[in-house]
MIDOSE-1310 file (N, C-alpha, C; in nm, 2 decimals, decimal comma, always signed):
residues 226
tvyf	+0,08/-0,12/+0,00/+0,00/+0,00/+0,00/+0,09/+0,12/+0,00; +0,05/+0,22/-0,09/+0,13/+0,35/-0,09/+0,03/+0,46/-0,05; +0,07/+0,54/+0,04/+0,00/+0,65/+0,09/+0,05/+0,78/+0,02; -0,03/+0,86/-0,03/+0,02/+0,99/-0,10/-0,09/+1,10/-0,08
iddy	-0,04/+1,22/-0,11/-0,13/+1,34/-0,11/-0,21/+1,34/-0,24; -0,34/+1,35/-0,23/-0,42/+1,36/-0,35/-0,48/+1,50/-0,35; -0,46/+1,57/-0,46/-0,51/+1,71/-0,48/-0,65/+1,70/-0,53; -0,74/+1,80/-0,50/-0,87/+1,80/-0,55/-0,90/+1,93/-0,62
ltqi	-0,99/+1,92/-0,72/-1,04/+2,04/-0,79/-1,18/+2,08/-0,73; -1,19/+2,20/-0,68/-1,31/+2,24/-0,62/-1,36/+2,37/-0,67; -1,49/+2,38/-0,71/-1,55/+2,50/-0,76/-1,65/+2,55/-0,65; -1,65/+2,67/-0,61/-1,74/+2,72/-0,50/-1,81/+2,84/-0,56
dpnt	-1,94/+2,84/-0,53/-2,03/+2,96/-0,57/-1,99/+3,07/-0,48; -1,94/+3,19/-0,53/-1,89/+3,30/-0,45/-2,00/+3,37/-0,37; -2,13/+3,35/-0,42/-2,24/+3,42/-0,36/-2,30/+3,34/-0,24; -2,30/+3,21/-0,25/-2,37/+3,12/-0,15/-2,27/+3,04/-0,07
gtim	-2,15/+3,02/-0,13/-2,05/+2,93/-0,06/-2,08/+2,78/-0,09; -2,17/+2,76/-0,18/-2,21/+2,62/-0,22/-2,10/+2,56/-0,30; -2,06/+2,43/-0,27/-1,96/+2,36/-0,35/-2,03/+2,30/-0,47; -1,99/+2,35/-0,59/-2,05/+2,31/-0,71/-1,98/+2,20/-0,78
fhks	-1,85/+2,18/-0,76/-1,77/+2,07/-0,82/-1,66/+2,04/-0,73; -1,64/+1,91/-0,71/-1,53/+1,86/-0,62/-1,49/+1,72/-0,66; -1,37/+1,71/-0,71/-1,32/+1,58/-0,77/-1,18/+1,56/-0,74; -1,15/+1,44/-0,71/-1,01/+1,39/-0,68/-0,93/+1,40/-0,81
laei	-0,81/+1,45/-0,81/-0,72/+1,45/-0,92/-0,67/+1,31/-0,95; -0,65/+1,23/-0,85/-0,61/+1,09/-0,87/-0,72/+1,01/-0,95; -0,84/+1,04/-0,91/-0,95/+0,98/-0,97/-0,96/+1,02/-1,12; -0,94/+1,15/-1,15/-0,94/+1,20/-1,29/-0,83/+1,13/-1,37
fktn	-0,71/+1,11/-1,31/-0,60/+1,04/-1,38/-0,64/+0,89/-1,41; -0,71/+0,83/-1,31/-0,74/+0,69/-1,33/-0,85/+0,68/-1,44; -0,95/+0,76/-1,43/-1,06/+0,76/-1,53/-1,01/+0,78/-1,67; -0,91/+0,87/-1,69/-0,86/+0,90/-1,82/-0,74/+0,82/-1,86
nivn	-0,71/+0,71/-1,78/-0,60/+0,62/-1,82/-0,47/+0,68/-1,84; -0,43/+0,78/-1,74/-0,30/+0,84/-1,75/-0,23/+0,82/-1,62; -0,26/+0,71/-1,54/-0,19/+0,69/-1,42/-0,04/+0,66/-1,43; +0,00/+0,63/-1,56/+0,14/+0,61/-1,58/+0,23/+0,73/-1,54
yflq	+0,16/+0,85/-1,54/+0,24/+0,97/-1,51/+0,28/+0,96/-1,36; +0,21/+0,89/-1,28/+0,25/+0,87/-1,14/+0,39/+0,81/-1,13; +0,43/+0,73/-1,22/+0,56/+0,66/-1,22/+0,67/+0,76/-1,26; +0,64/+0,87/-1,31/+0,74/+0,97/-1,35/+0,76/+1,08/-1,24
tqsg	+0,68/+1,07/-1,13/+0,69/+1,18/-1,03/+0,82/+1,17/-0,96; +0,86/+1,29/-0,90/+0,98/+1,30/-0,82/+0,95/+1,28/-0,67; +0,82/+1,26/-0,64/+0,79/+1,24/-0,50/+0,68/+1,14/-0,48; +0,71/+1,03/-0,40/+0,61/+0,93/-0,38/+0,50/+0,98/-0,28
qdpm	+0,53/+1,08/-0,19/+0,43/+1,13/-0,10/+0,34/+1,24/-0,16; +0,40/+1,32/-0,25/+0,33/+1,43/-0,31/+0,35/+1,42/-0,46; +0,28/+1,32/-0,53/+0,32/+1,29/-0,66/+0,28/+1,39/-0,77; +0,18/+1,47/-0,74/+0,13/+1,57/-0,84/+0,17/+1,71/-0,81
hlnd	+0,14/+1,76/-0,69/+0,17/+1,89/-0,64/+0,10/+2,00/-0,74; -0,03/+2,00/-0,74/-0,10/+2,10/-0,82/-0,07/+2,24/-0,77; -0,01/+2,32/-0,85/+0,03/+2,45/-0,80/-0,04/+2,57/-0,87; -0,12/+2,54/-0,97/-0,19/+2,65/-1,04/-0,30/+2,60/-1,12
iqpa	-0,41/+2,67/-1,13/-0,53/+2,63/-1,22/-0,56/+2,76/-1,29; -0,56/+2,75/-1,43/-0,60/+2,86/-1,51/-0,74/+2,82/-1,58; -0,85/+2,88/-1,54/-0,97/+2,85/-1,61/-0,99/+2,93/-1,74; -1,06/+2,86/-1,84/-1,09/+2,93/-1,96/-1,22/+3,00/-1,94
lktt	-1,22/+3,13/-1,97/-1,34/+3,21/-1,95/-1,42/+3,23/-2,08; -1,37/+3,17/-2,19/-1,45/+3,18/-2,31/-1,41/+3,06/-2,40; -1,49/+3,04/-2,50/-1,47/+2,93/-2,59/-1,39/+2,98/-2,72; -1,28/+2,90/-2,75/-1,21/+2,93/-2,88/-1,20/+2,80/-2,95
qwyn	-1,12/+2,80/-3,06/-1,10/+2,68/-3,14/-1,03/+2,57/-3,06; -0,96/+2,61/-2,95/-0,87/+2,51/-2,89/-0,91/+2,47/-2,75; -1,01/+2,54/-2,69/-1,07/+2,51/-2,56/-1,21/+2,57/-2,55; -1,28/+2,51/-2,45/-1,42/+2,56/-2,42/-1,42/+2,64/-2,29
egdl	-1,52/+2,73/-2,29/-1,54/+2,80/-2,16/-1,56/+2,69/-2,05; -1,50/+2,71/-1,94/-1,51/+2,62/-1,83/-1,40/+2,52/-1,82; -1,32/+2,50/-1,93/-1,20/+2,41/-1,93/-1,10/+2,46/-1,83; -1,02/+2,37/-1,78/-0,91/+2,41/-1,68/-0,78/+2,37/-1,74
flsl	-0,68/+2,45/-1,72/-0,54/+2,41/-1,75/-0,47/+2,40/-1,61; -0,41/+2,28/-1,58/-0,36/+2,25/-1,45/-0,21/+2,24/-1,46; -0,14/+2,30/-1,37/+0,01/+2,28/-1,36/+0,05/+2,19/-1,25; +0,11/+2,08/-1,28/+0,15/+1,97/-1,19/+0,30/+1,97/-1,18
kqis	+0,35/+2,03/-1,07/+0,50/+2,05/-1,06/+0,58/+1,92/-1,06; +0,54/+1,82/-0,97/+0,62/+1,70/-0,95/+0,63/+1,61/-1,07; +0,54/+1,63/-1,17/+0,54/+1,55/-1,29/+0,59/+1,63/-1,41; +0,61/+1,76/-1,38/+0,65/+1,86/-1,49/+0,55/+1,84/-1,61
lilh	+0,42/+1,86/-1,57/+0,31/+1,83/-1,66/+0,20/+1,94/-1,66; +0,16/+1,98/-1,78/+0,04/+2,07/-1,79/-0,07/+1,99/-1,85; -0,19/+1,99/-1,78/-0,31/+1,92/-1,83/-0,42/+2,01/-1,87; -0,48/+1,98/-1,98/-0,60/+2,05/-2,03/-0,71/+1,96/-1,99
yrps	-0,80/+2,00/-1,90/-0,90/+1,92/-1,84/-1,04/+1,98/-1,86; -1,14/+1,90/-1,90/-1,28/+1,95/-1,92/-1,37/+1,89/-1,81; -1,40/+1,97/-1,71/-1,49/+1,92/-1,60/-1,62/+1,87/-1,65; -1,68/+1,94/-1,75/-1,81/+1,90/-1,80/-1,83/+1,76/-1,85
tnki	-1,71/+1,70/-1,90/-1,71/+1,57/-1,95/-1,62/+1,48/-1,87; -1,54/+1,54/-1,77/-1,44/+1,46/-1,69/-1,33/+1,40/-1,79; -1,30/+1,48/-1,89/-1,20/+1,43/-1,99/-1,07/+1,51/-1,99; -0,96/+1,44/-2,00/-0,83/+1,51/-2,02/-0,82/+1,53/-2,17
irai	-0,82/+1,66/-2,22/-0,81/+1,69/-2,36/-0,67/+1,68/-2,41; -0,58/+1,72/-2,33/-0,44/+1,72/-2,37/-0,35/+1,72/-2,25; -0,24/+1,64/-2,26/-0,13/+1,63/-2,16/-0,01/+1,69/-2,23; +0,05/+1,79/-2,17/+0,16/+1,86/-2,23/+0,29/+1,84/-2,14
kgpf	+0,38/+1,77/-2,20/+0,52/+1,76/-2,15/+0,62/+1,80/-2,25; +0,73/+1,85/-2,20/+0,83/+1,90/-2,30/+0,95/+1,95/-2,23; +1,02/+2,06/-2,29/+1,14/+2,11/-2,24/+1,12/+2,21/-2,13; +1,07/+2,15/-2,02/+1,05/+2,24/-1,90/+1,04/+2,14/-1,78
saqh	+1,06/+2,20/-1,66/+1,07/+2,11/-1,54/+1,03/+2,19/-1,42; +0,94/+2,13/-1,33/+0,90/+2,19/-1,20/+0,83/+2,33/-1,22; +0,75/+2,34/-1,33/+0,69/+2,47/-1,37/+0,58/+2,51/-1,27; +0,55/+2,64/-1,28/+0,44/+2,71/-1,21/+0,37/+2,80/-1,30
dvdf	+0,25/+2,84/-1,26/+0,18/+2,96/-1,31/+0,15/+2,96/-1,46; +0,06/+2,87/-1,50/+0,02/+2,86/-1,64/-0,09/+2,97/-1,66; -0,07/+3,04/-1,77/-0,16/+3,15/-1,81/-0,19/+3,14/-1,96; -0,29/+3,22/-2,00/-0,32/+3,24/-2,14/-0,24/+3,37/-2,19
lnds	-0,17/+3,35/-2,30/-0,11/+3,47/-2,36/-0,20/+3,53/-2,47; -0,27/+3,44/-2,54/-0,38/+3,48/-2,63/-0,47/+3,36/-2,65; -0,56/+3,37/-2,75/-0,66/+3,26/-2,76/-0,60/+3,13/-2,80; -0,48/+3,12/-2,85/-0,42/+3,00/-2,90/-0,28/+2,97/-2,83
tltw	-0,25/+3,04/-2,74/-0,11/+3,03/-2,68/-0,12/+3,03/-2,53; -0,05/+2,93/-2,47/-0,03/+2,93/-2,32/+0,11/+2,97/-2,29; +0,13/+3,03/-2,17/+0,27/+3,05/-2,12/+0,27/+3,00/-1,97; +0,39/+2,96/-1,93/+0,40/+2,93/-1,79/+0,55/+2,96/-1,74
fnnn	+0,56/+2,97/-1,61/+0,70/+3,00/-1,56/+0,77/+2,87/-1,54; +0,88/+2,85/-1,61/+0,96/+2,73/-1,61/+1,07/+2,75/-1,51; +1,05/+2,68/-1,39/+1,16/+2,69/-1,29/+1,29/+2,62/-1,35; +1,27/+2,52/-1,43/+1,39/+2,46/-1,49/+1,48/+2,40/-1,39
yyal	+1,42/+2,32/-1,30/+1,49/+2,27/-1,18/+1,44/+2,13/-1,15; +1,52/+2,06/-1,07/+1,48/+1,93/-1,02/+1,35/+1,95/-0,94; +1,25/+1,86/-0,96/+1,13/+1,87/-0,88/+1,16/+1,85/-0,73; +1,26/+1,76/-0,70/+1,31/+1,74/-0,56/+1,46/+1,73/-0,57
wted	+1,53/+1,80/-0,49/+1,67/+1,79/-0,49/+1,72/+1,68/-0,40; +1,82/+1,61/-0,44/+1,88/+1,50/-0,37/+2,03/+1,53/-0,34; +2,07/+1,48/-0,22/+2,21/+1,50/-0,18/+2,30/+1,38/-0,24; +2,23/+1,28/-0,30/+2,31/+1,17/-0,35/+2,40/+1,22/-0,46
skpa	+2,52/+1,17/-0,46/+2,62/+1,20/-0,57/+2,71/+1,09/-0,59; +2,78/+1,10/-0,70/+2,89/+1,00/-0,74/+3,02/+1,06/-0,71; +3,12/+0,97/-0,69/+3,26/+1,02/-0,67/+3,30/+1,10/-0,80; +3,39/+1,19/-0,78/+3,45/+1,27/-0,89/+3,52/+1,18/-0,99
pqnp	+3,51/+1,20/-1,12/+3,57/+1,11/-1,22/+3,72/+1,12/-1,21; +3,79/+1,02/-1,24/+3,94/+1,02/-1,24/+4,00/+1,12/-1,33; +3,93/+1,14/-1,45/+3,98/+1,23/-1,54/+3,87/+1,34/-1,57; +3,87/+1,45/-1,49/+3,76/+1,54/-1,50/+3,76/+1,62/-1,63
ekle	+3,87/+1,61/-1,71/+3,87/+1,68/-1,84/+3,77/+1,62/-1,93; +3,73/+1,50/-1,91/+3,64/+1,43/-2,00/+3,49/+1,44/-1,95; +3,48/+1,51/-1,84/+3,34/+1,53/-1,79/+3,27/+1,64/-1,88; +3,16/+1,60/-1,93/+3,08/+1,69/-2,02/+2,95/+1,73/-1,94
ltad	+2,93/+1,86/-1,92/+2,81/+1,90/-1,85/+2,70/+1,92/-1,96; +2,58/+1,88/-1,91/+2,46/+1,89/-2,01/+2,43/+2,04/-2,04; +2,43/+2,12/-1,94/+2,39/+2,26/-1,96/+2,40/+2,34/-1,82; +2,40/+2,47/-1,83/+2,38/+2,55/-1,71/+2,23/+2,60/-1,72
ffsn	+2,16/+2,58/-1,61/+2,02/+2,60/-1,61/+1,98/+2,73/-1,54; +1,89/+2,80/-1,61/+1,82/+2,92/-1,55/+1,68/+2,90/-1,57; +1,60/+2,98/-1,50/+1,45/+2,98/-1,52/+1,42/+3,05/-1,65; +1,30/+3,04/-1,71/+1,26/+3,11/-1,82/+1,11/+3,10/-1,83
ivsy	+1,05/+3,16/-1,93/+0,91/+3,15/-1,96/+0,89/+3,06/-2,08; +0,80/+2,96/-2,07/+0,77/+2,88/-2,19/+0,64/+2,92/-2,25; +0,65/+2,93/-2,38/+0,53/+2,96/-2,46/+0,49/+2,83/-2,54; +0,36/+2,80/-2,54/+0,32/+2,68/-2,60/+0,20/+2,71/-2,70
dlas	+0,22/+2,68/-2,83/+0,12/+2,70/-2,93/+0,02/+2,58/-2,93; -0,10/+2,61/-2,90/-0,20/+2,50/-2,89/-0,23/+2,45/-3,03; -0,21/+2,53/-3,14/-0,24/+2,49/-3,27/-0,13/+2,39/-3,32; -0,01/+2,43/-3,31/+0,10/+2,35/-3,36/+0,17/+2,26/-3,26
geft	+0,15/+2,28/-3,13/+0,22/+2,20/-3,03/+0,36/+2,24/-3,02; +0,41/+2,35/-3,07/+0,54/+2,40/-3,06/+0,57/+2,48/-2,93; +0,69/+2,46/-2,88/+0,74/+2,53/-2,76/+0,84/+2,64/-2,81; +0,83/+2,76/-2,75/+0,93/+2,86/-2,76/+0,96/+2,92/-2,62
figd	+1,07/+2,99/-2,61/+1,11/+3,04/-2,48/+1,12/+3,19/-2,49; +1,06/+3,26/-2,39/+1,06/+3,40/-2,38/+1,16/+3,45/-2,27; +1,25/+3,54/-2,31/+1,34/+3,59/-2,22/+1,45/+3,50/-2,17; +1,48/+3,40/-2,25/+1,58/+3,30/-2,20/+1,72/+3,36/-2,19
slfr	+1,76/+3,44/-2,29/+1,90/+3,50/-2,28/+1,90/+3,60/-2,17; +1,79/+3,68/-2,16/+1,79/+3,78/-2,05/+1,79/+3,72/-1,91; +1,72/+3,61/-1,89/+1,72/+3,54/-1,76/+1,86/+3,49/-1,73; +1,93/+3,44/-1,83/+2,07/+3,40/-1,81/+2,16/+3,51/-1,78
anwi	+2,15/+3,62/-1,86/+2,24/+3,74/-1,84/+2,22/+3,80/-1,70; +2,10/+3,79/-1,64/+2,07/+3,85/-1,51/+2,06/+3,75/-1,40; +2,09/+3,63/-1,43/+2,09/+3,52/-1,33/+1,95/+3,51/-1,26; +1,85/+3,52/-1,34/+1,71/+3,50/-1,29/+1,68/+3,36/-1,28
ftgn	+1,67/+3,31/-1,16/+1,65/+3,17/-1,13/+1,58/+3,15/-1,00; +1,48/+3,06/-0,99/+1,42/+3,02/-0,86/+1,39/+2,88/-0,87; +1,43/+2,80/-0,77/+1,41/+2,66/-0,78/+1,27/+2,61/-0,76; +1,19/+2,69/-0,69/+1,04/+2,66/-0,68/+0,97/+2,80/-0,67
eglh	+0,83/+2,78/-0,67/+0,74/+2,89/-0,68/+0,78/+2,98/-0,80; +0,77/+3,11/-0,79/+0,80/+3,20/-0,90/+0,67/+3,22/-0,99; +0,67/+3,33/-1,06/+0,55/+3,35/-1,15/+0,59/+3,46/-1,25; +0,51/+3,47/-1,36/+0,52/+3,57/-1,46/+0,38/+3,63/-1,49
efin	+0,37/+3,75/-1,54/+0,25/+3,80/-1,58/+0,27/+3,91/-1,69; +0,21/+3,89/-1,80/+0,22/+3,99/-1,91/+0,13/+4,11/-1,88; +0,20/+4,23/-1,88/+0,13/+4,36/-1,86/+0,07/+4,40/-1,99; +0,15/+4,39/-2,10/+0,11/+4,41/-2,24/+0,19/+4,33/-2,33
dsty	+0,18/+4,35/-2,46/+0,25/+4,26/-2,55/+0,40/+4,27/-2,54; +0,45/+4,38/-2,49/+0,60/+4,39/-2,48/+0,66/+4,39/-2,34; +0,57/+4,38/-2,24/+0,61/+4,40/-2,10/+0,56/+4,29/-2,02; +0,64/+4,24/-1,93/+0,59/+4,14/-1,84/+0,67/+4,15/-1,70
fveq	+0,60/+4,10/-1,60/+0,65/+4,10/-1,47/+0,70/+3,96/-1,43; +0,80/+3,95/-1,35/+0,86/+3,82/-1,31/+0,88/+3,83/-1,16; +0,84/+3,73/-1,08/+0,87/+3,72/-0,94/+0,97/+3,61/-0,93; +1,09/+3,64/-0,89/+1,20/+3,55/-0,86/+1,19/+3,51/-0,71
qnqg	+1,11/+3,42/-0,68/+1,06/+3,41/-0,54/+1,17/+3,37/-0,44; +1,25/+3,27/-0,47/+1,35/+3,22/-0,37/+1,44/+3,33/-0,32; +1,48/+3,42/-0,41/+1,57/+3,53/-0,38/+1,50/+3,66/-0,34; +1,37/+3,67/-0,37/+1,29/+3,78/-0,34/+1,29/+3,90/-0,44
ylwv	+1,35/+3,88/-0,56/+1,36/+3,99/-0,65/+1,23/+4,00/-0,73; +1,19/+4,12/-0,76/+1,08/+4,15/-0,85/+1,13/+4,22/-0,97; +1,09/+4,18/-1,09/+1,14/+4,23/-1,22/+1,03/+4,28/-1,31; +1,05/+4,38/-1,38/+0,96/+4,42/-1,50/+1,05/+4,43/-1,62
iqnd	+1,02/+4,36/-1,72/+1,10/+4,35/-1,84/+1,02/+4,40/-1,96; +1,08/+4,48/-2,04/+1,01/+4,54/-2,16/+1,10/+4,54/-2,28; +1,05/+4,48/-2,38/+1,13/+4,46/-2,51/+1,27/+4,41/-2,48; +1,27/+4,30/-2,40/+1,40/+4,23/-2,36/+1,50/+4,32/-2,29
qviy	+1,45/+4,42/-2,22/+1,53/+4,51/-2,13/+1,47/+4,51/-1,99; +1,56/+4,51/-1,89/+1,51/+4,52/-1,75/+1,48/+4,67/-1,73; +1,36/+4,70/-1,69/+1,32/+4,84/-1,66/+1,29/+4,86/-1,51; +1,28/+4,74/-1,44/+1,26/+4,75/-1,29/+1,31/+4,63/-1,23
knvf	+1,39/+4,65/-1,12/+1,44/+4,54/-1,04/+1,44/+4,59/-0,89; +1,37/+4,51/-0,80/+1,37/+4,56/-0,67/+1,33/+4,44/-0,57; +1,32/+4,47/-0,45/+1,27/+4,37/-0,35/+1,17/+4,44/-0,26; +1,09/+4,36/-0,19/+0,99/+4,42/-0,10/+1,06/+4,44/+0,04
gsqh	+1,10/+4,56/+0,07/+1,18/+4,59/+0,18/+1,12/+4,56/+0,32; +1,20/+4,53/+0,41/+1,16/+4,50/+0,55/+1,18/+4,61/+0,64; +1,11/+4,62/+0,75/+1,14/+4,72/+0,86/+1,27/+4,69/+0,93; +1,32/+4,57/+0,91/+1,45/+4,54/+0,97/+1,56/+4,57/+0,87
egyh	+1,65/+4,65/+0,90/+1,76/+4,70/+0,81/+1,84/+4,58/+0,77; +1,87/+4,57/+0,64/+1,95/+4,47/+0,58/+1,87/+4,34/+0,54; +1,74/+4,35/+0,56/+1,65/+4,23/+0,52/+1,54/+4,27/+0,43; +1,49/+4,17/+0,36/+1,37/+4,20/+0,28/+1,28/+4,08/+0,29
hlpn	+1,15/+4,10/+0,25/+1,05/+3,99/+0,26/+1,06/+3,91/+0,13; +1,02/+3,78/+0,15/+1,00/+3,69/+0,03/+0,86/+3,71/-0,03; +0,85/+3,74/-0,16/+0,72/+3,75/-0,22/+0,66/+3,61/-0,23; +0,53/+3,60/-0,24/+0,46/+3,48/-0,26/+0,35/+3,50/-0,35
wnri	+0,38/+3,50/-0,48/+0,28/+3,52/-0,59/+0,21/+3,65/-0,58; +0,29/+3,76/-0,61/+0,24/+3,89/-0,62/+0,15/+3,90/-0,75; +0,07/+4,00/-0,75/-0,02/+4,02/-0,86/-0,01/+4,17/-0,91; -0,02/+4,19/-1,04/-0,03/+4,32/-1,10/-0,17/+4,37/-1,10
in	-0,19/+4,49/-1,04/-0,33/+4,55/-1,04/-0,33/+4,67/-1,14; -0,41/+4,66/-1,24/-0,42/+4,77/-1,34/-0,50/+4,88/-1,28
């Protein structure tokens, strides 16, 4: 027997507090025959770790009003789910890891904050090689924003070179929000930095200051208010 945390999707009527929809995510996986994703998780105790839900507020060619896009960190998976039929429409995996904050960029494009990190860090390691000159590193990883075209299934990266140049990286949490077509906000949560980027240029970088000199607060999913 394996015990694990099961996340639930719950819809609540804001006027009455009535629960309108309440369903186990594990049950949704089982009904849609995608329980194999549990074998790809980085955590046996918390195999899904649902960290964001983006509801569709209108119907387009690629989704219906009421559909949900779910970000599952531990599986590095974005799910397009239709509550009205209890069907998984699309499971999105690709060049991203431990992501957060899935959003709509436009009617046919999703974006999300790609932490680009191990879902769980381990202290296990191997001894250093006898000849380190032959050691080839796969890459140096920084966070970025992933753009996904629902029509073509293609991935592109937003701000990748700028994130690298400015060492923008957070192992967990983190978010992005587009203010307009050329400007977006980034929360680098682990270090506490807040960024505004316009036309691939940093126009704002700051922290949320503390009343204690030399310290600052950690942000936790700030929001832009127009």
